[in-house]
N, C-alpha and C positions, 0 to 999 in steps of 0.2 A: 273404878267406876264412879261416876258422879250422876246424880238425879236432878233433873231440872223439870220445870213445868213450862209446856208450850201451849197457849191457848187453852188452858185448863186441862190439858192431858199430860200426865207424867211420862216422862221419858228418860231412860238411862243411856249415857253416853260414856265411851271408854276413857276419855280424858278431857280436861279442861280445853275448851276451844273458843275462838273468837265468835262474835255474832256472824261475821262475814262467813267463817268456814262453817257454822252451823247452817246458815241459809243455803250455802252450796251443798252440804250433805242432805238436806231436805228437798233439793231441787227446786228451791223457792226463787222465782224471778225476783230480782231487786228493784225492777221499775214499779213504780206506783205502790210502794208499800212503806210503812212506818213500823219501827221495832222500838218497844219500851222493855227495859229489864227492871224488874222491881218497881214498876210504876214510874219510871224516869225514862223519857224519850232519848234514844241514842241517835245522835246525828249521823247521817250516812257517811261522813268523813271519817268517823270514829269507829265504824263496824269493825275494822280490821285490828283495832287496839282494845276494843272492850272485851275482856276475857271473862267467859261465864264460869261461876262457881256452883258448887253443890248447893242445892236449895233454890237458885235463882228461878224466878217466875218471868217468862218471856212471853210478850204479846206481840204478835205479828197482825198489823191491820192492813187490810188491802183496800185501796181506795177504789171507789166505784163512781160511775157517771150516772147521772139522772137527777130527778127532782123529787 
């Protein structure tokens, strides 16, 4: 088990996964979001290559419309 933090909430997952796999596991739509791991934005093209490690801090930001 590894422990990660997603939007300030601690979560345990069974194994190291990619950002893309995590989003799928969370049923998170990939359109209109940005993902940062340890305060570094991860390009959407690299989501399948960015493997999460124990202690990582993930921030998922949902774009909104309006002013």
